[in-house]
C-alpha positions in Angstrom: 0.0 0.0 0.0 1.1 3.5 -0.8 0.4 5.3 2.5 0.4 8.7 0.9 -3.2 9.8 0.2 -4.0 11.3 -3.2 -5.2 14.8 -3.9 -8.9 14.0 -3.9 -8.6 12.2 -0.5 -6.7 15.2 0.9 -9.4 17.5 -0.3 -12.0 15.3 1.4 -10.1 15.4 4.7 -9.5 19.1 4.6 -13.1 20.0 3.7 -14.4 17.7 6.4 -12.2 19.2 9.0 -13.2 22.7 8.1 -16.9 21.8 8.1 -16.8 20.0 11.4 -14.7 22.8 13.0 -17.6 25.2 12.2 -20.6 22.9 12.7 -19.4 20.7 15.5 -17.3 22.5 18.1 -17.0 20.8 21.5 -19.9 22.9 22.8 -22.1 21.3 20.2 -20.8 17.9 21.1 -21.8 18.4 24.7 -25.2 19.6 23.7 -25.7 16.6 21.5 -24.7 14.2 24.2 -27.2 15.8 26.6 -30.0 15.5 24.0 -32.7 12.8 23.7 -31.1 11.0 20.8 -27.4 11.5 21.7 -26.5 13.1 18.4 -27.5 16.2 16.5 -30.2 15.7 13.8 -29.3 19.0 12.3 -25.6 17.9 11.8 -26.8 14.5 10.6 -28.9 16.2 7.9 -26.0 18.6 7.0 -23.7 15.6 6.6 -26.2 14.0 4.2 -26.2 17.3 2.2 -22.5 16.7 1.7 -23.1 13.2 0.6 -21.2 11.6 3.5 -23.7 8.9 4.4 -23.6 7.6 0.8 -19.9 8.2 0.2 -19.0 4.5 -0.4 -22.4 3.4 -1.6 -22.8 2.6 -5.3 -24.6 5.2 -7.4 -27.6 3.0 -7.9 -28.2 3.2 -4.2 -27.9 7.0 -4.1 -24.2 7.0 -3.2 -21.0 8.4 -4.7 -19.3 5.2 -5.4 -16.1 6.1 -3.6 -13.9 3.5 -1.8 -14.1 2.1 1.7 -10.7 3.7 2.4 -12.2 7.1 1.5 -15.0 6.5 4.0 -12.5 5.6 6.7 -10.5 8.8 6.0 -13.8 10.7 6.6 -14.5 8.7 9.7 -11.1 9.7 11.1 -12.1 13.3 10.8 -15.4 12.6 12.5 -13.4 11.1 15.3 -11.1 14.1 15.5 -14.1 16.3 16.0 -15.5 13.8 18.5 -18.8 13.7 16.6 -21.4 11.6 18.4 -23.5 9.9 15.7 -24.5 6.5 14.3 -22.2 7.1 11.3 -19.8 4.2 11.8 -22.5 1.5 12.3 -24.8 2.9 9.6 -22.5 4.0 6.8 -19.6 1.6 7.3 -21.6 -1.3 8.4 -25.3 -1.7 7.6 -25.5 0.4 4.4 -22.6 -1.4 2.7 -24.0 -4.8 3.9 -27.3 -4.1 2.2 -25.6 -2.8 -0.9 -23.4 -5.9 -1.1 -26.5 -8.1 -0.6 -27.8 -6.7 -3.9 -31.6 -6.8 -3.1 -33.5 -4.4 -5.3 -36.1 -3.9 -2.6 -33.4 -2.3 -0.3 -32.5 0.4 -2.8 -35.3 2.8 -1.7 -34.2 2.4 1.9 -30.6 3.1 1.1 -31.6 6.2 -0.8 -33.6 7.3 2.2 -30.5 6.7 4.3 -28.2 8.8 2.1 -30.8 11.6 2.4 -30.8 11.3 6.2 -34.4 10.2 6.3 -33.6 7.1 8.3 -31.0 5.5 10.4 -29.9 1.8 10.1 -28.1 0.2 13.0 -26.4 -3.2 13.3 -27.3 -6.0 15.8 -24.6 -8.5 15.0 -22.9 -9.6 18.2 -25.6 -11.4 20.2 -25.6 -11.7 24.0 -23.7 -13.8 26.5 -25.2 -17.3 27.0 -25.2 -19.3 30.2 -21.5 -20.0 29.8 -20.7 -16.4 29.3 -19.9 -16.8 25.6 -21.6 -14.6 23.0 -24.5 -16.3 21.2 -26.7 -15.0 18.4 -30.5 -15.2 18.7 -32.2 -18.4 17.4 -34.3 -18.4 14.2 -37.1 -20.8 13.7 -39.4 -21.2 10.7 -42.9 -19.8 10.8 -45.8 -20.0 8.4 -45.2 -16.5 7.1 -41.4 -16.3 7.5 -39.4 -16.8 10.7 -39.4 -16.1 14.4 -36.4 -14.8 16.3 -35.8 -15.5 20.0 -32.8 -14.2 22.0 -31.0 -10.9 22.4 -28.3 -8.6 21.2 -26.7 -7.1 24.3 -25.4 -3.8 22.8 -26.9 -2.1 19.8 -25.6 1.5 19.5 -28.2 4.2 18.7 -30.9 1.6 18.4 -33.5 3.9 19.9 -33.0 6.3 16.9 -33.1 3.6 14.2 -35.7 3.1 11.6 -34.4 -0.3 10.7 -32.1 -2.9 12.4 -29.9 -5.4 10.6 -30.1 -8.4 12.8 -28.0 -11.6 12.8 -29.4 -14.9 14.0 -28.6 -18.6 13.9 -30.4 -21.9 13.8 -30.6 -24.1 16.9 -29.3 -27.2 15.1 -26.3 -25.5 13.5 -24.8 -22.4 15.2 -22.7 -21.8 12.1 -25.9 -21.5 9.9 -26.3 -17.7 10.0 -29.2 -15.6 8.7 -29.3 -11.9 8.3 -32.6 -10.0 8.7 -33.7 -6.4 8.1 -36.2 -5.6 10.8 -38.2 -2.4 11.0 -37.8 -0.5 14.4 -40.6 -1.4 16.7 -41.4 -4.7 15.0 -43.7 -7.0 17.0 -41.8 -9.1 19.5 -38.9 -6.7 19.7 -38.0 -4.7 22.9 -35.3 -2.1 23.3 -33.9 -1.5 26.8 -31.7 1.7 27.0 -28.4 1.1 28.8 -26.3 3.5 30.9 -22.9 4.2 29.3 -20.0 6.6 29.8 -19.6 6.7 26.1 -21.6 8.6 23.5 -23.1 5.7 21.5 -26.4 5.4 23.4 -26.5 1.5 23.4 -29.7 -0.5 23.9 -30.2 -4.1 24.6 -32.4 -5.6 21.9 -34.6 -8.5 23.1 -36.4 -10.7 20.7 -39.4 -12.7 21.9 -40.9 -14.6 19.1 -40.3 -11.6 16.9 -41.9 -12.2 13.5 -39.5 -11.8 10.5 -41.5 -12.0 7.3 -39.9 -13.7 4.3 -39.2 -10.3 2.7 -37.0 -9.3 5.7 -34.5 -12.1 5.1 -31.4 -10.6 3.5 -29.5 -13.8 3.1 -28.6 -17.0 4.9 -26.1 -19.9 5.0 -22.6 -19.4 3.6 -23.5 -16.1 1.9 -24.7 -14.6 5.2 -21.6 -15.9 7.0 -19.3 -14.3 4.5 -21.2 -11.0 4.5 -21.3 -11.0 8.3 -17.5 -11.5 8.5 -16.9 -8.7 6.0 -19.2 -6.3 7.8 -17.6 -7.0 11.1 -14.2 -6.3 9.6 -15.4 -3.0 8.1 -16.9 -2.0 11.4 -13.7 -2.8 13.3 -11.5 -0.9 10.8 -13.9 2.1 10.7 -13.9 2.2 14.5 -10.1 2.1 14.5 -10.0 5.1 12.2 -12.5 6.9 14.4 -10.3 6.2 17.4 -7.3 7.4 15.3 -8.9 10.8 14.7 -9.8 11.2 18.3 -6.3 10.4 19.4 -4.8 12.9 16.9 -6.8 15.7 18.6 -5.7 14.5 22.1 -2.1 14.5 21.0 -2.4 18.0 19.5 -4.1 19.3 22.6 -1.6 17.6 24.9 1.4 19.2 23.1 -0.3 22.6 23.2 -1.0 22.3 26.9 2.6 21.3 27.6 3.7 24.4 25.8 1.4 26.8 27.6 1.3 25.4 31.2 4.1 26.7 33.3 5.8 25.4 36.5 9.0 26.7 38.1 9.0 29.6 35.7 9.1 27.5 32.5 6.7 25.5 30.3 6.2 22.0 31.5 7.0 20.9 27.9 10.6 21.8 28.7 10.9 18.8 31.1 12.4 15.9 29.3 10.1 13.3 30.8 7.1 15.0 29.4 8.8 15.4 26.0 9.2 11.6 26.1 5.5 11.2 26.9 4.5 13.2 23.8 6.9 11.3 21.6 5.6 8.0 22.8 2.1 9.1 22.1 3.0 10.2 18.6 4.6 6.8 17.9 1.6 4.9 19.1 -0.8 7.1 17.1 1.1 6.7 13.9 1.3 3.0 14.3 -2.4 2.8 14.7 -3.1 5.1 11.7 -0.8 3.1 9.4 -2.4 -0.2 10.6 -5.9 1.0 10.2 -5.3 2.6 6.7 -3.6 -0.6 5.5 -6.6 -2.7 6.6 -9.0 -0.2 5.1 -7.1 -0.3 1.8 -7.1 -4.1 1.6 -10.8 -4.1 2.2 -11.3 -1.4 -0.5 -9.3 -3.6 -3.0 -11.2 -6.7 -2.1 -8.1 -8.4 -0.8 -8.0 -10.8 2.2 -7.8 -8.6 5.2 -8.5 -10.8 8.3 -5.0 -10.6 9.6 -4.6 -6.9 8.9 -7.9 -6.1 10.6 -6.8 -8.1 13.6 -3.4 -6.3 13.8 -5.1 -2.9 13.7 -7.6 -3.8 16.4 -5.0 -5.5 18.6 -2.9 -2.3 18.4 -5.9 -0.2 19.2 -6.5 -2.2 22.4 -2.8 -2.1 23.2 -2.2 1.6 22.9 -5.5 3.2 24.1 -5.0 2.8 27.9 -1.3 3.9 27.7 -2.0 6.7 25.3 -4.8 8.2 27.3 -2.9 7.7 30.6 0.0 9.7 29.3 -2.3 12.5 28.1 -3.9 12.7 31.5 -0.5 12.7 33.2 0.5 15.7 31.2 -2.7 17.5 31.8 -2.7 16.7 35.5 -5.8 17.3 37.6 -7.2 19.6 34.9 -7.6 16.6 32.5 -9.9 14.5 34.8 -12.6 17.2 35.1 -15.7 16.9 33.0 -15.4 20.5 32.0 -12.2 19.8 30.1 -12.6 18.6 26.5 -10.2 15.7 27.2 -13.1 14.1 29.1 -15.1 14.0 25.9 -12.4 12.3 23.9 -11.6 9.8 26.7 -15.2 8.6 26.8 -15.4 8.6 23.0 -12.2 6.9 21.9 -11.8 4.0 24.3 -12.6 0.8 22.3 -15.4 -1.0 24.1 -15.4 -4.8 24.1 -18.9 -4.9 22.5 -17.5 -3.1 19.4 -14.0 -4.5 19.2 -13.4 -8.1 20.5 -11.0 -8.6 23.4 -7.4 -8.0 22.4 -6.5 -11.6 23.0 -8.9 -12.7 20.2 -7.3 -10.3 17.8 -3.8 -11.3 18.8 -4.7 -15.0 18.3 -6.2 -14.1 14.9 -3.1 -12.1 13.9 -0.7 -14.8 14.9 -2.6 -17.8 13.6 -2.8 -16.7 9.9 
C-alpha cells in the first residue's frame, strides 16, 4: 500500500475538518450528548447534504461510489471532532452490507438513508449465553417467515433507528447464520436503553418470538456468514479510524497544553520526561493510523484482510490505555474534570469490548494466519 493519500482524498479530509470545526465544536458535542437522541439531527442532515452517508455506496443506491478507504478517512475526521453519531454503524456497516447483498427492494431504503431520512443500525454480536460466551438469537421457521428469539446485548443508537440489521442462527447448527432487516418497533422486539459513559447510546435488543417476514431475510447460509464477517471487519476498521482521529486531537491538545502550562517559571514541555511522553504518544498514534489505513485499503481492494484487521484492532486495544494515561498525566488534575474537553475524547475513543473483541482474540487471529 502507498500510505500517501492522493489529492482527492486530501481535499475530502480538509473540507471535512473545516466543516466540522464550524458545525461541531466541542460545545455542540456536549449539547448533542445531553439531548434525547445522543446526536445532532441537524448535523446528521448537514452531513447528508455533503453526501457523507452515501460516500462509499454505489450510485444505484444514491451514493457516490467512492472507496471504503475514503469512507475511513472521513471517519477519522469525525473522530477528530468527537462527533457523536451512528455514522460508523450505519455508513460503514449496515448500508454497505445491504448494498453488497444486492436486493433491489433495499434500494429505496438506502436512498432514504443517504438523504438522512432514516438510520440503520447493526445488531450482529448477540448476547452472553449461560457459559458467558456470545451467542446469536435463534431463528425458527414460521408460516409467514421466521421467528427470532434471544437478544443482542449492545446495539448503538438503536432507539433512533428506523431499521435494524439483525443476525441470528439456527438451533441445530450455530454456524448456519441468517441476516434479517427488521423495522424498528417490530412485533416481539423490545429495546432497553443502557447506561454508558460513552456517546453511543447503546440499547439491549430483546427478541421474543419476533416475526421476521420472508421479505425481511437478507441472506442465509454461507452467503450470510461471508457477508457478516466482511461487515464486522469493516466496522472494526472504521472504528479504529474513528479512534485514530480522536487520538490525533488528544495529541495536539496535549502538546499545546505542555507548551502553555508553566511550572517553576518555564513551560512543562521543557521537562524531558514530558517530552518523552509526547513522543511515545506520537509513535503509538502513527502505528495505529498506518495499521488502520492498511486494513481499510485491503478491504477497499477486495483483498483478504482478516490478519490486517486483527493487527489494527489489537494495536488499538494495546495503545489506548497507555496513550490516554500519558495524556492525563501531562494535563494533571485539569484533565480529569468533566469541564475539560479531554473528558469528551476519553469517553469517545476507548474501544469497548462490544465493538472490538477482546485484544486476546485479535492477537490470536493475527498470529494464527
